[in-house]
C-alpha positions as CSV (number, residue, x, y, z in Angstrom):
1,X,69.2,-10.5,61.4
2,X,68.0,-13.3,63.7
3,X,64.8,-12.9,65.7
4,X,65.1,-14.4,69.2
5,X,61.9,-14.7,71.3
6,X,62.2,-13.9,75.0
7,X,61.1,-16.1,77.9
8,X,58.3,-18.5,77.0
9,X,57.3,-17.2,73.5
10,X,57.8,-18.6,70.1
11,X,58.0,-17.3,66.5
12,X,55.8,-19.0,64.0
13,X,55.9,-18.9,60.2
14,X,52.3,-19.4,58.9
15,X,51.7,-21.9,56.0
16,X,50.6,-20.4,52.7
17,X,46.9,-20.6,51.9
18,X,46.0,-22.6,48.8
19,X,44.5,-25.8,47.7
20,X,45.6,-28.7,49.9
21,X,45.2,-32.4,49.5
22,X,44.7,-34.4,52.7
23,X,46.1,-38.0,53.1
24,X,42.6,-39.3,52.6
25,X,42.5,-37.7,49.1
26,X,40.1,-34.9,50.0
27,X,41.1,-31.5,48.5
28,X,40.5,-28.5,50.7
29,X,40.0,-25.3,48.7
30,X,41.9,-22.2,49.8
31,X,38.8,-20.4,51.0
32,X,38.1,-23.2,53.6
33,X,41.7,-23.5,54.6
34,X,42.0,-19.8,55.3
35,X,40.2,-20.5,58.6
36,X,42.9,-23.0,59.6
37,X,45.8,-21.4,61.4
38,X,48.8,-23.6,61.1
39,X,52.5,-22.7,61.0
40,X,56.0,-23.9,61.6
41,X,58.0,-22.9,64.6
42,X,61.0,-20.8,63.5
43,X,62.4,-19.8,66.9
44,X,61.8,-20.7,70.5
45,X,62.5,-18.7,73.7
46,X,64.5,-20.1,76.6
47,X,61.5,-20.8,78.8
48,X,60.0,-19.3,82.0
49,X,61.2,-19.1,85.5
50,X,59.5,-21.0,88.3
51,X,58.7,-19.5,91.7
52,X,61.8,-21.4,93.1
53,X,64.1,-19.7,90.6
54,X,64.7,-22.6,88.2
55,X,64.4,-22.3,84.5
56,X,61.6,-24.3,83.0
57,X,62.5,-25.1,79.4
58,X,60.0,-25.0,76.5
59,X,58.5,-28.3,75.4
60,X,58.2,-27.2,71.7
61,X,61.2,-27.2,69.3
62,X,62.2,-25.4,66.1
63,X,60.5,-27.2,63.2
64,X,57.4,-28.3,65.0
65,X,54.0,-27.6,63.4
66,X,51.5,-25.8,65.5
67,X,47.8,-25.0,65.1
């Protein structure tokens, strides 16, 4: 079953919480990272309609990482 968002909504899969090493070498423990809300965009709606009746497409794409 595929989930398809409507209009200007997106479906996000959150990243798993656990120890994470940053590019600088700092390790964030899972307890700190649980406050971070990041995820990958799984599905994107078609966009919203303007007042003139034209479809305004979404700027975000499947696979983008969002906070």
